C-alpha positions in Angstrom: 106.2 125.1 11.9 103.5 127.8 12.4 100.2 127.0 10.7 98.7 129.5 8.3 95.8 130.2 10.6 98.1 130.8 13.5 100.3 133.1 11.5 97.1 135.1 10.6 96.2 135.3 14.3 99.7 136.8 14.9 99.5 139.6 12.4 99.1 142.2 15.0 102.6 141.4 16.4 104.2 140.4 13.1 107.9 141.4 12.8 108.3 143.9 10.0 111.7 145.5 10.1 112.3 148.7 8.3 115.3 150.9 7.6 115.4 154.6 8.1 117.7 157.4 7.4 117.2 159.1 10.7 119.9 159.2 13.4 119.6 157.2 16.5 119.9 158.5 20.0 123.6 158.3 19.9 123.7 160.5 16.7 124.7 157.6 14.5 123.1 156.5 11.2 120.2 154.3 12.1 120.6 152.4 8.8 123.0 150.2 10.8 120.2 148.6 12.7 117.0 147.1 11.4 114.1 147.3 13.8 110.3 147.0 13.8 108.5 150.3 13.4 106.9 150.1 16.9 110.3 149.6 18.5 111.9 152.4 16.4 109.2 154.8 17.4 110.0 154.5 21.1 113.7 154.1 20.7 114.7 157.4 19.1 114.6 160.6 21.1 113.5 162.8 18.2 110.4 160.5 17.8 110.0 159.4 21.4 106.7 160.6 22.8 106.2 157.4 24.9 108.4 158.3 27.8 109.6 161.6 29.1 113.1 160.2 29.8 115.1 157.0 29.7 114.9 157.0 33.5 111.1 156.8 33.3 111.3 153.7 31.1 114.1 152.4 33.3 111.9 152.8 36.3 109.2 150.7 34.6 111.6 148.0 33.6 113.1 147.9 37.1 109.7 147.8 38.8 110.6 144.7 40.9 109.2 146.1 44.1 105.7 146.4 42.9 103.2 144.8 45.3 99.9 143.2 44.6 96.8 142.6 46.8 98.9 143.0 50.0 101.3 140.2 49.2 104.5 141.9 50.4 106.9 139.5 48.8 105.3 139.7 45.3 107.2 141.5 42.6 107.6 141.8 38.9 109.8 143.4 36.3 108.7 145.4 33.3 106.1 142.7 32.3 104.1 143.8 35.3 103.9 147.4 34.0 102.9 146.8 30.4 99.3 148.1 30.9 100.8 151.4 32.0 103.0 151.7 28.9 101.9 153.3 25.6 100.9 150.9 22.8 104.2 151.1 20.9 106.5 149.4 23.4 103.8 146.8 24.2 103.5 146.0 20.5 107.3 145.8 20.2 107.4 143.3 23.0 104.6 141.4 21.4 106.7 141.1 18.2 109.4 139.4 20.2 107.0 137.0 21.9 105.7 135.9 18.5 109.2 135.3 17.3 110.0 133.3 20.4 106.9 131.1 19.9 108.3 129.4 16.8 112.0 129.4 17.9 113.1 125.8 17.8 114.5 125.6 21.4 111.4 127.1 22.9 109.1 125.0 20.6 111.0 121.8 21.5 110.8 122.6 25.3 107.1 123.4 25.0 106.4 120.1 23.2 108.4 118.2 25.8 106.5 119.9 28.6 103.1 119.3 27.1 103.9 115.6 26.4 104.9 115.2 30.1 101.8 117.0 31.5 99.9 113.7 31.0 97.2 115.4 28.9 95.3 113.9 26.0 92.1 114.6 24.0 89.5 116.2 26.2 91.9 117.1 29.1 91.5 120.5 30.7 94.5 122.8 30.8 95.3 126.3 32.1 98.2 128.4 31.0 99.2 130.9 33.6 100.8 134.0 32.0 99.6 133.1 28.6 100.9 136.2 26.8 99.5 136.4 23.2 98.3 132.7 23.4 101.2 131.5 21.2 101.1 128.1 22.8 97.5 127.5 21.9 98.1 125.6 18.7 100.3 123.1 20.5 97.8 122.8 23.3 95.0 122.1 20.8 97.1 119.5 19.1 97.2 117.6 22.4 93.7 118.1 23.8 91.6 119.0 20.8 89.8 122.2 20.0 86.7 121.3 22.0 88.6 120.8 25.3 88.4 123.2 28.2 91.4 125.5 27.8 92.0 128.5 30.0 94.7 131.2 30.1 95.4 134.4 32.0 97.8 137.2 31.7 98.0 140.7 33.3 98.5 142.5 29.9 95.2 143.5 28.3 96.6 143.7 24.7 98.1 140.2 25.0 94.8 138.7 26.3 92.9 140.4 23.4 95.4 138.7 20.9 95.0 135.3 22.7 91.2 135.5 22.3 91.5 136.4 18.6 93.8 133.4 18.1 91.4 131.1 19.9 88.6 132.2 17.7 90.5 131.7 14.5 91.7 128.3 15.6 88.1 127.3 16.4 88.9 126.5 20.0 85.4 127.2 21.2 86.0 126.3 24.9 89.2 128.3 25.2 88.8 131.3 27.6 91.4 133.9 28.1 91.1 136.4 31.0 93.1 139.2 32.7 94.8 137.6 35.7 97.9 136.9 37.7 99.7 133.6 38.0 100.0 134.0 41.8 96.3 134.4 42.4 94.1 132.8 39.7 90.3 132.9 39.5 89.9 129.1 39.5 88.6 126.6 42.0 90.9 124.1 43.7 91.5 121.1 41.5 89.7 122.6 38.5 92.1 121.5 35.8 93.9 118.3 34.8 97.1 120.3 34.2 98.6 123.8 34.5 101.8 125.3 33.1 103.6 128.6 32.4 106.0 129.6 29.7 108.7 132.2 30.4 106.7 133.7 33.2 108.6 133.0 36.4 111.6 135.0 35.2 109.4 138.1 35.1 107.0 137.7 38.2 107.4 136.0 41.5 108.3 134.7 43.9 108.4 131.5 42.0 107.2 129.4 44.9 104.0 131.4 45.1 103.4 131.0 41.3 104.1 127.3 41.2 102.0 126.7 44.4 99.1 128.5 42.8 99.4 126.4 39.6 99.4 123.3 41.9 96.3 124.5 43.7 94.2 124.7 40.6 95.2 121.2 39.4 93.5 118.0 40.6 95.2 115.4 42.7 97.4 113.4 40.4 97.4 116.2 37.8 100.6 117.8 36.7 102.2 121.2 36.7 104.9 122.4 34.2 107.1 125.4 33.7 109.3 126.5 30.8 112.1 129.1 31.5 115.4 130.2 30.2 118.6 131.8 31.3 119.2 134.9 29.2 123.0 134.6 29.3 124.1 134.6 25.6 127.3 132.9 24.6 127.9 135.0 21.5 131.0 135.2 19.4 132.6 138.7 19.9 135.9 140.2 19.2 135.3 142.5 22.2 134.3 140.4 25.2 133.6 143.5 27.3 130.8 144.5 24.9 129.3 141.0 25.3 129.5 141.4 29.1 127.6 144.7 28.8 124.9 143.1 26.6 124.4 140.2 29.0 124.2 142.7 31.9 121.1 144.1 30.4 119.1 141.1 31.4 120.6 140.8 34.9 119.3 144.3 35.4 115.9 143.9 33.8 114.7 140.4 34.9 112.9 139.9 38.1 114.3 136.4 38.8 117.3 136.0 36.4 118.4 132.5 37.6 114.9 130.9 38.1 115.4 128.5 35.2 118.3 126.9 37.1 116.1 126.3 40.2 112.9 124.9 38.8 113.2 121.5 40.7 113.7 123.3 44.0 110.6 125.5 43.4 108.5 122.5 42.4 109.5 120.6 45.5 108.7 123.7 47.6 105.2 123.6 46.1 105.0 119.9 47.3 105.0 118.5 43.8 106.3 115.0 43.3 108.1 113.0 40.6 109.7 116.2 39.4 111.5 115.9 36.0 113.6 118.6 34.3 115.1 118.9 30.8 117.5 121.3 29.2 117.4 122.5 25.5 120.2 124.2 23.7 119.4 127.2 21.5 122.2 127.7 19.0 122.9 129.3 15.6 125.8 130.2 13.4 123.8 132.7 11.4 121.9 135.8 12.6 119.3 135.2 10.0 118.6 131.5 10.8 115.4 132.5 12.7 113.6 135.8 13.3 114.2 135.5 17.0 117.9 136.2 16.8 117.6 139.6 15.1 114.4 140.5 16.9 115.8 139.9 20.4 119.4 140.9 20.0 119.3 143.7 17.4 115.8 145.1 17.2 115.4 145.5 20.9 118.7 147.3 21.4 117.3 150.8 20.9 114.8 150.2 23.7 117.6 148.9 25.9 119.6 152.1 25.2 116.6 154.4 25.9 116.0 152.5 29.2 119.7 153.2 30.1 120.4 149.5 30.4 123.4 149.8 28.1 125.2 152.9 26.9 124.8 153.9 23.2 128.5 153.6 22.1 128.8 150.1 23.6 125.5 149.0 22.1 126.4 150.2 18.6 129.9 148.7 18.8 128.4 145.4 19.9 125.9 145.3 17.1 128.5 146.3 14.5 130.8 143.6 15.7 128.0 141.0 15.5 127.0 142.1 12.0 130.6 141.9 10.9 131.2 138.5 12.2 127.9 137.3 10.8 128.9 138.6 7.3 132.2 136.7 7.5 130.6 133.5 8.6 132.3 133.7 12.0 129.1 134.3 14.2 127.7 131.9 16.7 125.2 132.3 19.6 123.8 130.0 22.2 121.7 130.0 25.4 119.9 127.4 27.5 116.2 126.7 27.9 114.9 124.6 30.8 111.6 122.9 31.4 110.2 121.1 34.5 107.1 119.0 35.2 105.8 117.7 38.6 102.8 115.8 39.9 100.4 117.0 42.6 
């Protein structure tokens, strides 16, 4: 459960769906889809000032060939381009990250990971790719608000939100900086533990990221990673529409299957005593948690505008989903994975 103070820190990215009478980019009545204002503003061509074309947004989402600091094999997907995007899509993605933070499967996986990092009150921890700092309340619950906590993320808006969250939680020794999981500004062995949460799917190669987390952890310290496979097992009367929806993430993610290979990447980073755990995310109601509607429904206009799915298929998929949900025939599932290893 999110604390009142943490909810207050998340206000910037709070999900606030609204309904409009405008037509969407396929010419249909947008009343069929609830979406946050920030997402709606970039989704509809009549309102879209953020990108000159869907291909421009698609190019940013598919930016897997981006290189950093001469590392030829480094790459990322759209998460590596957020600083170059207008504020509206960044805020929309922030909405989704905040919804994911309290989602039971992710929360359970994060709790398992933190418990198995071997940390306790006073331990030092770094979160690589910290996003908006949504994991901070859980970290503080383990190490205390006076412990040395660090986080880095390439997205300036997310780091600003993480700093605000730390201030409101009274985590006086928490420091959040602009940074990259594959090249962190920390000395060898500087922390008792390091972890990342839904980062390796977006930036890699995974071995470089895990090895860098291992570098900044002391001997005997532990490294953890939480990842997920964005393949949704969703009830649908038209399986071809579900296939098209799942194809969005195959196209958009840098390392789609990374969650299935965490043990291999940990061993490649010379970590020992590697443990993995899987967590099932499941619902039989689209309204059971804000994540489901935020991720599946409210992001759809952005997927359409990025040309990751065609408008008729997207609209038909959502209509089918809503119809099944109204009749009590909806279900959806996916798998979250976590891993921990010792240096």
